[in-house]
C-alpha positions as CSV (number, residue, x, y, z in Angstrom):
1,M,0.0,0.0,0.0
2,Q,1.1,3.6,-0.5
3,T,2.6,5.4,2.5
4,M,1.9,8.8,3.8
5,T,4.3,11.4,5.0
6,E,2.0,13.4,7.3
7,N,3.7,12.0,10.5
8,R,7.2,12.9,9.4
9,L,9.1,15.9,10.7
10,D,9.5,18.6,8.1
11,L,13.3,18.5,8.1
12,D,15.3,19.8,5.1
13,M,17.8,16.9,4.8
14,F,18.2,17.5,1.1
15,P,21.8,18.6,0.1
16,S,21.9,22.4,0.5
17,E,24.2,22.8,-2.4
18,L,21.5,21.5,-4.7
19,I,18.7,23.7,-3.4
20,I,17.9,26.9,-5.4
21,P,15.7,29.2,-3.3
22,S,14.7,31.2,-6.4
23,S,13.4,28.1,-8.2
24,K,9.6,27.8,-8.6
25,W,9.8,24.3,-7.3
26,Y,11.2,25.6,-4.0
27,K,8.2,27.9,-3.6
28,L,5.6,25.3,-4.8
29,R,6.9,22.9,-2.1
30,K,5.8,25.4,0.5
31,L,2.6,26.4,-1.2
32,I,1.0,23.0,-1.7
33,P,-1.0,21.6,1.3
34,W,0.7,18.2,1.2
35,R,-0.8,16.7,4.3
36,E,-4.4,17.7,3.4
37,I,-4.0,16.3,-0.1
38,E,-2.4,13.1,1.2
39,T,-5.3,12.6,3.6
40,L,-7.7,13.2,0.8
41,L,-6.1,10.7,-1.6
42,S,-5.0,8.0,1.0
43,P,-8.3,6.0,0.8
44,L,-7.6,5.4,-2.9
45,F,-4.3,3.5,-2.1
46,E,-5.4,1.3,0.8
47,E,-5.1,-2.0,-1.0
48,S,-3.0,-4.6,0.8
49,G,0.5,-5.3,-0.2
50,R,4.0,-4.2,0.6
51,N,4.9,-0.6,1.2
52,A,5.2,1.2,-2.1
53,I,5.6,4.8,-3.3
54,P,4.7,7.6,-0.9
55,I,1.5,9.4,-1.9
56,R,3.5,12.7,-2.0
57,H,5.7,11.3,-4.8
58,I,2.6,10.3,-6.8
59,I,1.0,13.8,-6.4
60,G,4.2,15.6,-7.1
61,A,5.0,13.5,-10.2
62,L,1.6,14.2,-11.7
63,I,2.0,17.9,-11.0
64,V,5.4,17.9,-12.7
65,Q,4.0,16.0,-15.6
66,T,1.1,18.5,-16.0
67,D,3.3,21.6,-15.5
68,K,5.8,20.6,-18.2
69,N,3.3,18.7,-20.4
70,L,5.4,15.6,-20.5
71,T,4.7,11.9,-21.3
72,D,4.9,9.3,-18.6
73,R,8.3,8.2,-19.6
74,E,9.6,11.8,-19.9
75,T,8.2,12.6,-16.4
76,V,10.1,9.9,-14.7
77,E,13.3,10.8,-16.6
78,T,12.9,14.5,-15.7
79,I,12.5,13.7,-12.0
80,M,15.6,11.6,-12.1
81,E,17.6,14.3,-13.8
82,T,16.5,17.4,-11.8
83,P,17.5,17.9,-8.2
84,M,15.1,20.7,-7.5
85,I,12.1,18.5,-8.6
86,Q,13.3,15.8,-6.2
87,Y,13.5,18.4,-3.5
88,F,9.9,19.4,-4.4
89,L,8.8,15.8,-4.1
90,G,10.1,15.7,-0.5
91,L,13.1,13.4,-1.0
92,D,15.8,13.4,1.6
93,S,18.7,13.1,-0.9
94,Y,19.3,13.3,-4.6
95,I,18.7,9.9,-6.2
96,M,20.2,9.2,-9.6
97,K,17.7,6.4,-10.6
98,P,14.0,6.3,-11.5
99,L,11.7,6.6,-8.5
100,F,9.2,4.2,-10.0
101,D,8.2,2.7,-13.3
102,F,6.6,5.2,-15.7
103,T,3.7,2.8,-16.4
104,L,2.4,3.4,-12.8
105,L,1.4,7.0,-13.6
106,S,-1.5,5.8,-15.8
107,K,-2.7,3.6,-12.9
108,Y,-2.6,6.6,-10.5
109,R,-4.5,8.9,-12.9
110,K,-7.2,6.4,-13.3
111,K,-7.5,6.0,-9.5
112,I,-7.7,9.8,-8.8
113,G,-10.3,10.5,-11.5
114,I,-12.2,13.8,-11.8
115,D,-13.9,13.8,-8.4
116,K,-10.7,13.7,-6.4
117,A,-9.1,16.2,-8.9
118,K,-11.9,18.7,-8.1
119,E,-11.4,18.1,-4.4
120,M,-7.7,18.7,-4.8
121,I,-8.5,22.1,-6.3
122,D,-10.9,22.9,-3.5
123,T,-8.3,21.8,-0.9
124,L,-5.6,24.0,-2.4
125,L,-7.8,27.1,-2.5
126,E,-9.2,26.6,1.0
127,S,-5.7,26.2,2.4
128,Q,-4.8,29.6,1.0
129,K,-8.0,31.2,2.2
130,V,-9.2,31.9,-1.3
131,S,-12.7,30.7,-0.5
132,K,-13.0,32.7,2.7
133,K,-16.6,33.6,3.4
134,K,-17.4,37.3,3.9
135,T,-18.7,38.5,7.3
136,E,-19.8,42.0,6.1
137,D,-23.5,42.8,5.7
138,K,-23.5,42.3,2.0
139,T,-25.7,40.1,-0.1
140,H,-23.9,40.6,-3.4
141,Q,-20.2,41.0,-4.0
142,G,-17.6,40.1,-6.7
143,S,-18.1,38.7,-10.1
144,M,-17.7,35.5,-12.1
145,S,-16.7,34.7,-15.7
146,I,-18.0,31.4,-17.1
147,D,-17.6,29.5,-20.4
148,A,-17.4,26.1,-21.9
149,T,-15.1,24.4,-24.5
150,A,-14.3,20.9,-25.9
151,V,-11.0,19.2,-25.2
152,P,-10.0,17.2,-28.4
153,V,-8.5,13.8,-27.8
154,N,-5.7,12.2,-29.9
155,I,-7.7,10.2,-32.4
156,T,-7.8,10.2,-36.2
157,Y,-10.7,12.1,-37.8
158,P,-13.5,9.6,-37.9
159,T,-15.3,8.5,-41.0
160,D,-17.8,5.7,-41.3
161,V,-15.7,3.7,-43.8
162,K,-12.6,4.1,-41.6
163,L,-14.5,3.0,-38.5
164,L,-16.0,0.0,-40.2
165,G,-12.6,-1.0,-41.5
166,E,-11.1,-0.9,-38.0
167,T,-14.1,-2.9,-36.6
168,R,-13.6,-5.5,-39.3
169,V,-9.9,-5.9,-38.5
170,Q,-10.8,-6.3,-34.8
171,T,-13.3,-9.1,-35.6
172,E,-10.6,-10.8,-37.6
173,K,-8.2,-10.6,-34.6
174,L,-10.8,-12.0,-32.3
175,I,-11.2,-15.0,-34.7
176,D,-7.5,-15.5,-34.8
177,E,-7.2,-15.3,-31.0
178,G,-10.1,-17.7,-30.4
179,H,-8.8,-20.2,-33.0
180,K,-5.3,-20.1,-31.5
181,E,-6.6,-21.2,-28.1
182,S,-9.1,-23.7,-29.5
183,K,-8.6,-27.3,-30.8
184,D,-10.0,-26.6,-34.2
185,K,-7.7,-27.5,-37.1
186,T,-9.4,-25.3,-39.7
187,K,-9.7,-21.6,-39.2
188,P,-13.0,-20.0,-40.3
189,R,-12.8,-18.2,-43.6
190,T,-12.8,-14.3,-43.2
191,Y,-12.0,-13.1,-46.8
192,R,-9.7,-10.6,-45.1
193,Q,-7.5,-9.9,-48.2
194,K,-10.5,-9.1,-50.4
195,A,-12.1,-7.1,-47.5
196,R,-8.9,-5.0,-47.1
197,K,-8.7,-4.4,-50.8
198,D,-12.3,-3.2,-50.9
199,Y,-11.6,-0.9,-47.9
200,L,-8.4,0.6,-49.4
201,N,-10.2,1.3,-52.7
202,A,-12.6,3.6,-50.8
203,A,-10.2,4.9,-48.1
204,K,-7.5,6.0,-50.7
205,A,-10.0,7.6,-53.2
206,K,-9.4,11.3,-53.6
207,R,-13.1,11.9,-54.2
208,L,-15.7,9.4,-53.1
209,S,-19.2,9.8,-54.5
210,N,-22.2,8.9,-52.4
211,A,-22.9,5.8,-54.4
212,K,-19.3,4.5,-54.0
213,R,-19.4,5.4,-50.3
214,R,-22.6,3.4,-49.7
215,A,-21.1,0.5,-51.7
216,A,-18.0,0.5,-49.5
217,L,-20.1,0.7,-46.3
218,R,-22.3,-2.2,-47.5
219,A,-19.3,-4.3,-48.3
220,Q,-17.7,-3.7,-44.9
221,L,-21.0,-4.3,-43.1
222,Q,-21.3,-7.7,-44.8
223,Y,-17.7,-8.7,-43.9
224,I,-18.4,-7.7,-40.2
225,R,-21.7,-9.5,-40.1
226,R,-20.1,-12.7,-41.4
227,N,-17.3,-12.5,-38.8
228,L,-19.7,-11.7,-35.9
229,K,-21.8,-14.7,-36.9
230,T,-18.8,-16.9,-36.9
231,I,-17.7,-15.7,-33.4
232,E,-21.1,-16.1,-31.9
233,S,-21.5,-19.7,-33.2
234,K,-18.1,-20.6,-31.9
235,L,-18.8,-19.1,-28.5
236,E,-22.2,-20.9,-28.2
237,A,-20.5,-24.2,-29.1
238,G,-17.8,-23.6,-26.5
239,T,-15.0,-23.7,-29.1
240,Y,-13.8,-20.2,-28.3
241,Q,-13.1,-19.0,-24.8
242,F,-12.8,-15.2,-24.5
243,D,-11.5,-13.2,-21.5
244,E,-13.1,-10.0,-20.2
245,S,-11.0,-7.8,-22.5
246,Q,-11.9,-9.8,-25.6
247,L,-15.6,-9.8,-24.6
248,E,-15.5,-6.0,-24.3
249,R,-14.0,-5.7,-27.8
250,L,-16.6,-8.0,-29.2
251,E,-19.4,-5.9,-27.6
252,T,-17.9,-2.8,-29.1
253,C,-17.9,-4.4,-32.5
254,K,-21.5,-5.4,-32.2
255,I,-22.6,-1.8,-31.1
256,I,-20.7,-0.2,-34.0
257,Y,-22.1,-2.7,-36.5
258,E,-25.7,-2.1,-35.3
259,Q,-25.2,1.7,-35.3
260,Q,-23.7,1.8,-38.8
261,K,-26.3,-0.7,-40.1
262,T,-29.1,1.5,-38.9
263,M,-27.6,4.7,-40.4
264,Y,-27.0,2.8,-43.7
265,E,-30.5,1.5,-43.9
266,T,-32.2,4.8,-42.9
267,K,-29.7,6.9,-45.0
268,T,-28.9,9.2,-42.1
269,K,-25.7,10.4,-40.6
270,R,-26.8,10.6,-37.0
271,H,-27.2,8.1,-34.2
272,D,-27.7,8.5,-30.5
273,N,-24.5,7.7,-28.5
274,R,-22.7,7.1,-31.8
275,I,-19.2,5.6,-31.4
276,V,-16.6,7.4,-33.4
277,N,-13.5,5.5,-32.4
278,F,-13.1,1.8,-31.7
279,H,-10.3,2.1,-29.1
280,Q,-12.0,4.9,-27.2
281,P,-15.7,4.1,-27.5
282,H,-16.7,6.7,-24.9
283,I,-15.7,9.6,-27.1
284,R,-18.6,11.5,-28.7
285,C,-18.8,14.1,-31.4
286,I,-19.2,17.6,-29.9
287,V,-20.8,20.0,-32.4
288,R,-19.3,23.4,-31.9
289,G,-20.3,25.1,-35.1
290,K,-17.0,27.1,-35.4
291,T,-15.7,28.2,-38.7
292,G,-13.1,25.7,-40.0
293,N,-13.7,23.3,-37.1
294,P,-17.4,22.6,-36.7
295,Y,-16.9,19.2,-34.9
296,E,-14.6,18.3,-32.1
297,F,-14.1,14.8,-30.5
298,G,-13.5,14.8,-26.8
299,P,-15.0,15.7,-23.4
300,K,-16.8,19.0,-23.0
301,I,-16.0,21.1,-20.0
302,A,-17.6,24.1,-18.3
303,V,-15.3,26.4,-16.3
304,S,-15.7,29.4,-14.0
305,K,-13.1,32.0,-12.9
306,V,-13.5,34.0,-9.7
307,N,-10.8,36.2,-8.2
308,G,-8.3,34.9,-10.7
309,F,-8.8,31.3,-9.7
310,I,-10.4,28.5,-11.8
311,R,-12.9,25.8,-11.0
312,L,-13.9,22.9,-13.2
313,D,-17.7,22.9,-12.8
314,E,-18.9,20.4,-15.4
315,I,-17.2,17.7,-17.5
316,S,-19.0,15.2,-19.8
317,F,-18.2,13.1,-22.8
318,D,-21.8,13.8,-24.0
319,N,-22.6,17.1,-25.4
320,F,-24.6,19.4,-23.0
321,N,-26.1,22.8,-23.1
322,E,-23.9,24.9,-20.9
323,S,-26.6,27.5,-20.3
324,T,-28.4,25.0,-18.0
325,T,-25.4,25.2,-15.6
326,V,-26.0,28.8,-14.5
327,P,-28.3,28.1,-11.4
328,N,-25.8,25.5,-10.1
329,L,-22.9,27.9,-10.5
330,I,-24.7,30.6,-8.6
331,D,-25.4,28.1,-5.8
332,K,-21.7,27.1,-5.6
333,Y,-20.6,30.7,-5.5
334,K,-23.0,31.4,-2.7
335,A,-21.8,28.4,-0.7
336,L,-18.1,29.3,-1.2
337,H,-18.3,33.1,-0.5
338,G,-21.5,33.5,1.5
339,V,-22.8,36.1,-1.0
340,Y,-24.2,36.2,-4.5
341,P,-22.1,37.6,-7.3
342,E,-22.9,41.1,-8.5
343,A,-22.3,40.1,-12.1
344,I,-21.9,37.0,-14.3
345,R,-19.9,37.5,-17.5
346,A,-20.8,35.0,-20.2
347,D,-21.2,34.8,-23.9
348,K,-24.5,34.7,-25.8
349,I,-25.3,31.0,-25.3
350,Y,-25.8,31.7,-21.6
351,Q,-28.0,34.7,-22.1
352,T,-31.3,32.9,-22.4
353,R,-34.6,34.3,-21.1
354,A,-34.7,31.7,-18.4
355,N,-31.2,32.6,-17.1
356,K,-31.9,36.3,-17.3
357,T,-35.1,36.0,-15.4
358,Y,-33.4,33.8,-12.8
359,C,-30.5,36.2,-12.3
360,K,-32.8,39.2,-12.2
361,T,-34.8,37.5,-9.4
362,L,-31.6,37.2,-7.4
363,G,-30.4,40.7,-8.2
364,I,-27.5,39.4,-10.3
365,R,-26.5,41.2,-13.6
366,L,-26.0,38.7,-16.4
367,S,-23.9,40.2,-19.2
368,G,-25.7,41.0,-22.4
369,K,-28.8,43.0,-23.2
370,P,-31.3,43.0,-20.2
371,L,-34.9,42.0,-20.5
372,G,-37.6,44.6,-20.9
373,R,-38.4,47.6,-23.1
374,P,-35.5,49.7,-24.5
375,K,-34.5,52.4,-22.0
376,K,-34.0,56.1,-22.5
377,E,-31.1,57.4,-24.6
378,K,-29.0,58.3,-21.5
379,D,-29.7,55.0,-19.8
380,E,-29.1,53.1,-23.0
381,Q,-25.6,54.6,-23.3
382,E,-24.8,53.6,-19.8
383,E,-26.1,50.1,-20.6
384,K,-23.8,49.8,-23.6
385,R,-20.9,50.9,-21.6
386,I,-21.6,48.2,-19.0
387,M,-22.0,45.6,-21.8
388,E,-18.7,46.6,-23.4
389,A,-16.9,46.4,-20.0
390,D,-18.4,43.0,-19.4
391,F,-17.3,41.8,-22.8
392,K,-13.7,42.9,-22.2
393,K,-13.5,41.3,-18.7
394,R,-15.0,38.1,-20.0
395,Q,-11.9,37.6,-22.2
396,E,-10.1,36.3,-19.1
397,I,-12.0,33.0,-19.4
398,E,-10.9,32.7,-23.1
399,G,-7.4,33.2,-21.9
400,V,-7.8,30.3,-19.5
401,F,-8.7,28.0,-22.4
402,G,-5.9,29.4,-24.5
403,V,-3.2,28.7,-21.8
404,A,-4.7,25.3,-21.0
405,K,-4.6,24.2,-24.6
406,T,-1.3,25.7,-25.7
407,K,0.9,25.3,-22.6
408,Y,-0.7,22.4,-20.8
409,G,-1.6,20.2,-23.8
410,L,-5.4,20.3,-23.7
411,S,-5.4,21.0,-27.4
412,K,-4.8,17.3,-27.9
413,L,-5.4,15.0,-24.9
414,M,-3.0,12.1,-25.0
415,T,-4.5,9.8,-22.4
416,K,-7.0,7.2,-23.5
417,L,-9.0,5.8,-20.5
418,P,-12.1,8.0,-19.6
419,E,-11.2,8.4,-16.0
420,S,-7.6,9.2,-16.9
421,Q,-8.7,11.8,-19.4
422,K,-10.9,13.5,-16.8
423,A,-8.2,13.4,-14.2
424,S,-5.7,14.9,-16.6
425,I,-8.1,17.8,-17.3
426,G,-8.6,18.3,-13.6
427,L,-4.9,18.3,-12.9
428,V,-4.3,21.0,-15.5
429,F,-6.6,23.4,-13.7
430,F,-5.0,22.4,-10.3
431,V,-1.6,23.4,-11.7
432,M,-3.0,26.6,-13.2
433,N,-4.3,27.6,-9.8
434,L,-0.9,26.8,-8.3
435,H,0.7,29.2,-10.7
436,Q,-1.9,31.9,-9.8
437,L,-1.0,31.4,-6.2
438,L,2.7,31.4,-7.1
439,S,2.2,34.8,-8.8
440,L,1.2,36.2,-5.4
441,T,4.4,35.1,-3.8
442,L,6.5,38.2,-3.7
443,F,9.4,36.9,-1.8
444,P,11.8,33.8,-2.0
445,N,9.7,32.3,0.8
446,P,6.0,32.2,-0.1
447,L,3.4,33.6,2.2
448,E,2.0,31.0,4.4
449,T,-1.5,32.6,4.3
450,H,-2.7,35.2,1.8
451,F,-6.1,36.8,2.2
452,L,-7.6,37.8,-1.1
453,P,-10.6,40.2,-1.4
454,I,-13.6,38.6,-3.1
455,D,-13.4,41.3,-5.9
456,Y,-9.7,40.7,-6.5
457,N,-10.1,40.5,-10.2
458,E,-11.8,43.8,-10.3
459,I,-9.1,45.9,-8.7
460,E,-5.7,47.0,-9.9
461,Y,-3.1,44.9,-8.1
462,V,0.1,46.7,-7.3
463,F,2.2,43.9,-8.6
464,E,0.0,43.2,-11.7
465,E,3.0,43.4,-14.1
466,E,4.7,40.5,-12.2
467,R,1.7,38.2,-12.6
468,P,1.4,35.7,-15.5
469,R,-1.6,36.4,-17.7
470,F,-4.2,33.6,-17.8
């Protein structure tokens, strides 16, 4: 089982000649509430077994990986080669060998998941008094910027012909695997050479007419149907014995076949819960409607930014209407700060009549044109001024997505498992909040506690030029 370090004395036994006080890793070591996060994650690593890697090493390695946008293998190598990162992880001495095998990082991401990643963000902000409730006699204070985006995953652009071609190959592999373990002397016929030739004729065509496309789809569906029928008959007869992983692949093949068959017969291009990638069947098509990139394939996230700090409010592999999240975001803001926000800055998709009515009832200004009759000319000019100011301030949330996608790798998510993908996204926003806290550290040694006003992002901070722009 993983060990905790909460009962250890905080002694700096690391070689002093290797410590660089001006390094960001020196400051981050002091900023992160290690004991609280270890306590939060310790139930995930309570399985029996010999003592293994300390939880702090796991957390620290994932933070380093996210901060530098590294692969699992590169993360372990970077830790081995960098003394200050080892100091950040809490090691007592510099070790010139890998702390653990890089394949374990995937296991830890899967265990943490999105729920614990969100709780890590909450723990970090609470430890720095960011979520301090106000005691003044105010009902509304501060503001919130909200928006949603899709996080593309690393898959090839899906087409029906390509998906059926991959599904056919997987059914052929299942037949090969089942035959290898069986006592049958003759392998069932699959016509794989002819099937691949038919697939390549369609896949490599520069221009594929609708008639040729439907002919290619029909051919691949027939090959898959034949292979599935063969597998089912062998399983019923007890000739083939599949393990859990093989049965999952078989189930995915069946679902793809049924979906594609239905679309082929009805001559449509839409299906509920449509699978677009065989190896990541949980991925769905997110219709964004943007010029040049109308479709994205990956989880959709809704994010809010308050006082310069970011919270991941919603994440789903299925498309959702982000405008429906406004009441829940307001409730969360009230629970965290003890007051309602004065204003919510959002784009047009959030500015529905229902949301405007709900915000007006609570005395909250939702950016955009208010409900009701047009006002007098003087009031209308003031209204336009407020709308322009809200539009400019709302750009900070666009900056959050820009930094997350360009610096932290959310422009192409490399993890594959659904829980690992969600955890990776949550860790990105955890690290971004860490850097926001780090920007408030004005001295070599960070402030142990820093009280932030709730309207922090609406005032001019004296050290604004020293802070990174999100």
